[in-house]
C-alpha positions in Angstrom: 198.7 195.6 52.9 201.0 198.5 53.9 203.6 197.4 51.3 201.0 197.7 48.5 199.8 200.8 46.7 196.3 201.9 47.7 193.4 201.2 45.4 193.1 204.2 43.0 189.4 205.3 42.9 188.3 208.1 40.6 184.9 209.7 40.4 183.3 211.1 37.3 180.6 213.8 37.9 178.5 215.9 35.5 179.6 219.4 36.6 181.7 221.6 38.8 178.9 221.9 41.5 179.0 218.1 41.8 182.7 218.3 42.5 182.0 220.6 45.4 179.3 218.4 46.8 181.5 215.2 46.6 184.5 217.0 48.1 182.4 218.3 51.0 181.0 214.8 51.6 184.5 213.2 51.6 186.0 215.5 54.2 185.1 213.2 57.1 185.7 209.9 55.3 188.8 207.9 56.0 188.8 205.5 53.1 192.5 205.0 53.3 192.4 203.7 56.8 189.2 201.7 56.4 189.6 200.3 52.9 193.1 201.1 51.8 191.6 203.3 49.1 192.4 206.7 47.8 190.2 209.0 45.7 192.8 210.4 43.5 190.6 212.7 41.4 187.0 214.0 40.9 186.4 214.5 37.2 183.7 217.0 36.1 182.8 216.1 32.5 180.2 214.7 30.2 182.8 214.1 27.4 183.7 210.5 26.7 187.1 211.5 25.3 188.0 213.6 28.3 186.8 210.8 30.6 188.9 208.2 28.8 192.1 210.3 29.3 191.2 211.1 32.9 190.6 207.6 34.2 193.5 205.9 32.4 195.2 203.7 35.0 192.5 203.8 37.6 191.6 200.6 39.6 187.9 201.7 40.2 185.9 204.4 38.5 182.6 205.6 40.1 180.2 207.2 37.6 178.1 209.7 39.6 175.0 210.9 37.8 171.5 211.9 38.7 168.9 209.1 39.1 166.7 210.6 36.3 166.6 209.3 32.7 169.3 211.7 31.4 171.5 210.6 34.2 171.0 206.9 33.5 171.7 207.5 29.8 174.9 209.3 30.5 176.1 206.7 32.9 175.4 203.9 30.4 177.5 205.8 27.8 180.4 206.1 30.2 180.2 202.4 31.1 180.2 201.3 27.5 183.2 203.7 26.7 185.3 202.8 29.7 184.6 199.2 30.5 187.8 197.9 28.8 190.0 200.7 30.1 189.8 200.4 33.9 189.7 197.7 36.5 186.1 198.1 37.6 183.2 200.5 36.8 180.4 201.2 39.3 177.4 203.5 39.1 176.9 206.0 41.8 173.5 207.8 42.0 173.0 211.3 43.2 169.7 211.9 44.9 167.0 213.9 43.2 167.6 217.6 43.2 171.4 217.3 43.6 171.8 220.7 41.7 170.1 222.6 44.6 172.3 224.8 46.8 172.7 222.3 49.6 172.6 218.5 49.9 173.2 216.5 53.0 176.8 215.3 52.7 175.9 212.1 54.5 173.7 211.0 51.6 176.6 211.4 49.1 179.1 209.9 51.6 176.9 206.8 52.0 176.4 206.4 48.3 180.2 206.6 47.7 180.9 204.0 50.3 178.1 201.7 49.1 179.4 202.0 45.5 182.9 201.1 46.7 181.5 198.1 48.6 179.6 196.9 45.5 182.8 197.2 43.5 184.6 195.0 46.1 181.8 192.4 46.1 182.0 192.3 42.3 185.7 191.8 42.5 185.2 188.8 44.8 183.0 187.2 42.1 185.8 187.9 39.6 188.3 186.2 41.8 186.2 183.1 41.7 186.1 183.4 37.9 189.9 183.9 37.7 190.4 180.7 39.8 188.1 178.8 37.4 190.2 180.2 34.5 193.4 179.0 36.3 191.9 175.5 36.6 190.9 175.6 32.9 194.5 176.7 32.1 196.0 173.8 34.1 193.7 171.4 32.3 194.7 173.0 29.0 198.4 172.5 29.8 197.7 168.8 30.6 196.0 168.4 27.3 199.0 170.1 25.6 201.4 167.5 27.2 199.0 164.8 26.1 198.9 166.1 22.6 202.7 166.2 22.5 202.8 162.5 23.3 200.1 161.8 20.7 202.2 163.7 18.2 205.2 161.4 18.8 202.9 158.5 18.2 201.6 160.1 15.0 205.2 160.6 13.7 205.8 156.9 14.2 202.6 156.1 12.5 203.5 158.4 9.7 206.6 156.3 9.0 204.5 153.2 8.9 202.1 154.9 6.5 204.9 155.8 4.2 205.8 152.1 3.9 202.2 151.3 3.2 202.1 154.0 0.5 204.1 151.8 -1.8 201.7 149.0 -1.2 198.8 151.3 -2.0 200.5 152.3 -5.2 200.6 148.7 -6.4 197.0 148.3 -5.3 196.0 151.4 -7.3 197.2 149.7 -10.5 194.9 146.7 -9.6 192.0 149.0 -8.9 192.6 150.8 -12.2 191.9 147.6 -14.1 188.8 147.0 -11.9 187.6 150.5 -12.7 187.5 149.7 -16.3 185.2 146.8 -15.5 183.0 149.0 -13.3 182.7 151.6 -16.1 181.3 148.9 -18.3 178.8 147.9 -15.6 177.9 151.6 -15.1 177.0 151.9 -18.8 174.6 149.1 -18.4 173.1 150.6 -15.3 172.6 154.0 -17.0 170.6 152.2 -19.7 168.5 150.5 -17.1 167.9 153.8 -15.3 166.8 155.5 -18.5 164.3 152.6 -19.1 162.9 152.9 -15.6 162.8 156.7 -15.8 160.7 156.4 -19.0 158.5 153.8 -17.5 157.6 155.7 -14.3 157.7 159.3 -15.7 154.0 159.5 -15.4 154.2 159.5 -11.6 155.7 163.0 -11.7 152.7 164.3 -13.7 150.1 163.2 -11.2 148.5 165.7 -8.9 149.6 164.3 -5.5 147.6 165.4 -2.4 149.0 167.5 0.4 148.0 167.0 4.0 147.1 169.8 6.5 145.8 170.0 10.1 142.1 170.6 10.1 142.2 172.7 13.3 145.0 174.9 12.0 143.2 175.5 8.6 139.9 176.2 10.4 141.5 178.8 12.7 143.4 180.4 9.7 140.2 180.6 7.6 137.7 181.7 10.3 139.8 182.9 13.2 137.8 180.5 15.3 138.5 177.2 17.2 137.1 174.1 15.7 134.8 172.5 18.2 133.3 169.5 16.4 135.7 167.8 13.9 133.2 164.9 13.4 130.8 167.2 11.5 133.5 167.9 8.9 134.3 164.2 8.6 130.6 163.3 8.3 130.0 166.0 5.6 133.0 165.0 3.6 132.0 161.3 3.7 128.5 162.3 2.6 129.4 164.5 -0.3 132.6 162.7 -1.3 134.3 165.6 -3.1 137.0 164.8 -5.6 140.6 164.9 -4.3 139.4 165.7 -0.7 140.1 163.2 2.1 139.4 163.9 5.8 140.3 161.8 8.9 142.3 161.6 12.1 142.6 165.4 12.5 143.8 166.0 8.9 142.5 167.1 5.6 144.2 166.0 2.3 143.8 168.0 -0.9 145.7 168.9 -4.0 146.5 172.3 -2.5 146.0 174.4 0.6 143.6 176.6 -1.3 141.3 173.7 -2.2 141.4 172.5 1.4 140.4 175.9 2.6 137.6 176.2 0.0 136.1 172.8 1.2 136.2 174.0 4.8 134.3 177.1 3.8 131.7 175.0 2.0 131.2 172.9 5.1 131.0 175.9 7.4 128.3 177.3 5.2 126.4 174.0 5.3 126.7 173.9 9.1 125.2 177.4 9.3 122.2 176.3 7.3 121.8 173.2 9.4 122.0 175.1 12.7 120.0 178.4 12.2 120.9 179.6 15.7 124.4 180.2 14.4 123.3 182.0 11.2 123.3 185.5 12.7 126.5 184.8 14.5 128.3 184.0 11.3 126.6 186.5 9.0 129.7 188.6 8.4 131.6 185.4 7.4 129.0 184.6 4.8 129.2 188.1 3.3 133.0 187.8 2.8 132.8 184.4 1.0 132.1 185.4 -2.7 130.1 182.8 -4.6 130.0 180.5 -1.6 126.3 179.9 -1.8 126.6 178.7 -5.4 129.3 176.2 -4.5 127.2 174.9 -1.6 124.2 174.6 -3.9 126.2 172.5 -6.4 127.3 170.1 -3.7 123.8 169.9 -2.1 122.2 169.1 -5.5 
């Protein structure tokens, strides 16, 4: 360790008074002896540009700000601006009221040491990640060697393919003559297709039914959970409306609007059948224009 340069730690603070507080706290801290660390500079600034120039080349940068919202916001800006410029960034929180005349230096000293320890623990995690990257690189090199061997095989295969190319050229001439035969058959198929298209064109003009979930439409129409699906099935089977089919949890209609309209008619019928629910659903009835007329037509 003695032959290596110490870890360069720099601290960014918000103002000159913070420099004095940090300096006073570091007077009795032997980071060099304990951690082989030197704090090379304390940088009082809130400018991102100044911070970028001041931390260039640092191994670890501690961002010391207050714990309040403005302090957190400033720390986040520094972290975003410097994350790709230094080895590691770590947040260091000043206690509340750090701008008063006196702060216990022990609080700041402990926060600095804890921030450095956190940075070291993060570096351990990064070492594991680097080892994983080394393993991946070794695997990649093995694959490169494998690809090189495969490339040699491909070159040999390419030579064989060149020989087959001449065979394919001869085959192409044969296929050309067969193509002419296929074109004749294609003409016949087109005529048959036109005949079938004309024969079944009426299918496209029919009003095909769409299928919807009864429970989903009920919730969409009334903002309520459907409790008795059998009543809807019974009512539909009784009235037998055109282009409406109900069963197995689904309702089939020519459109979603028609399906919703039929559910509204059934809900109205259920209200008249069960008077206890009439008052409960009074507002729903007022919002359904002409619903009574539709129900009366079905009832008749």
